[in-house]
N, C-alpha and C positions, 0 to 999 in steps of 0.2 A: 595447415590446421584450419578447420572450419570455424568461422566466427560464431560466437554465441548468439542465439536468437534473442530478440528483445524481450524484456519483461515489462508488461503493462502495469503501471501503478495509477490507480484512481484514488483521488482524495475528495471526500464529500464534506459537508458542513457540520459533522459531529465534533464535539469537543475532543481534543486530543490531537491537535495538528502536529505536535512533536513526534508522535508515533510515525506518521507518514513521512515527515521530513528526515527523521533519523534513518528510516528504512531507505529512503532515496539516497542519502549519503552513503550508506553501507553498500548498496547495490552499485553505485558509481565507483566507489573505492575498490570494489571487487572486480571492476573491469567490465561489468555487464551494461549493454545498451538498455536504455530505459525510455519508454513512451509514457509521458506523464499526462494524465487527464484530470484537470482541476475544475470542480464546479464553482460557480460564483460564490456560493455559500462557503466553500472551502477557503477561497481567497479572503473572505471576511474574517473567518475564524483564525487563519494564519496571522492576519493583522492584529487581532485581539489578543492572541495567546503567545505570540513570539515577537522578536524584534525585527524579523524579516519583513521588508516592505517590497511587495511585488507590484509591477505595473499591471494594467488591465489586459493588454493584448498578448495572446499566446507566444508570439515570436519574441516579444520584449521580455516576457517571463523566462523564456528559454535562455535568452542572453544573460539575464541577471543570475539565474541559477547556475548556468555553466561557469560564470565567473565566481560565484559564491562557493561552489564546491570544487572549483579548479579541475574540472573534468575535461576530457579530450573533446575537441570540436566534433560535433555530430554524435557524440555518445548519448546525449540527452535530447529528446524531441518532445515538445509540448504542443498539445492539440486542444483547440477550443471545443466546447460541447456541441457546436453545430457543424463541425467539420466532418461531414458524412463521407467524404472521399479519403479520409485519413486511413492508414493501414489497419488500425484496430477495428474498423468497421466491417472488415471482410475476413472470412475464414481462409481465403487463399493467401493472405499475408500471414506468414508464419510467426508465431510468438511462442516463447517458452512457457509462460504462465501469466496470470493476472492476479493482482492483489488490490483490494479496495481497503484502504487504511488511512484514516478511520472510515468506517462505513455507518451511515445513519440507518435507522430502521425504515426511513422512507425509501432510500436506495435499495435496501434489503427487499422491501415489498415490491418495488418496481422490477427488480431482477427476478424475484420469485414468480412474478406474473408475466414475464417476458415482454414488458412494455416497450423497451427500446426507444424511449422518447428523446434520448440524447446519446452522445457518443459513448459516454461511460456505461450506460445501461446496455447499449448495443454491443459494446466490446465484451461485457460480461455474458451476454446472451450467446455471442460467438464462441466464447471460451467453453460454455456448457455444451453447445451443439457439436463442437469439434473435439470434445473430450479432453480439453486441456485443463490443467490445474487452475482452480478459481478459489482464492482465499479471501474470505470476508472477515475483516477485523471489526466486529460490531462493537460500538461504543454507546451503550444505553443502559439505564437501570432506573426503576425495576423494569422487568419485561412483561408485557401483556400476553394473553393467549394468542393474539394475532401475531405478535413478534415471534413467539415460539413456534407457531404453526408455519410461518414463513421460513424459519430456520430449518425446521424438519423437512419441508418441501424441497428446499435447496440442498440439504444434506443428502436426501434421496436421489437428487438429480446429479450428485457428484461433487458439489461444492464443499469446501472445508470451512466450517464456522469456527472462527478463532476470536472469542471475546477478548477485549482488552482488559483482562483481569490479571495483573502481575502477582507473582508470588513473593513471599516475605521470608522464606526459610534461609535465604543467604544474607539476611540482614542488610537490606539496602539502606544507604545513608543519604542518598540524593534522589531527586526526581529523575535525573538522567539515568540512574540505575534502574528505576522502575520502568522507564521507557525502553531501556535496552532489554529488559526481560521479555517484553512482548515482541520487539524487533527480532530478538534471537529465536523465538518460536517460529516467526514467519520465515526467517532464513533457513531454519531447519526443514520446514515443509518444502522450501524451494531447493533443498539439497545444496545450499551455498555454505561453505565452511566459514566459521567465524570464531572469535575468541572474546565475545562480548561479556560472557559470564561463565563462572565455573559450573560444570555439570554436576548433577546429583551424584554423590559418591566420590567426586574428585576433589583434591585439595585446591583451594583457590590459587590462581596465578598471582604471585606477588606484584607483577607489573600492572595487572588489572586493578588490584586493591590500591596501588599507589597512584593510579591515574585519576 
């Protein structure tokens, strides 16, 4: 059986670190290899919004997260923003898809304009040029005309714009359920099966409601 291609997960400094961390957890639990790209601002936001304490160096972050999520050795790779020789920087290194979650409007603008000033931006540029799925979970409100024009430009280039706007029709009772709503939508776009939430028209799973 062919091993699954890695999924590139970028996290920027937008509020909503739990979206990216929960997505990382779900991807690892599903057995997918993940290449994690963290901006310095993302590390600061993770420290502000969660109880997770990450060291500064990518290899140390990799060790801490591997232990935290109890994933297999080598399943998670963490790369620094200046590691230009890392696999995500090249189209010849195959990947299944890339997700930026959460995605700042600054990162959105850089990707829309092909700046490639760091590894995350370069990896997103590679995803677009290679025709691979690129999902941008934008976390900002309100949105200016500039933001909207950048979104439109990226959507026309093939990116999927997935704002972090959770639904309430299933009556979420916790913040974790709101986070899972967005993570479930990302997993759907990646064609990764999950049972995070009941689907529209389906009866809720009692085990989900009890958890």
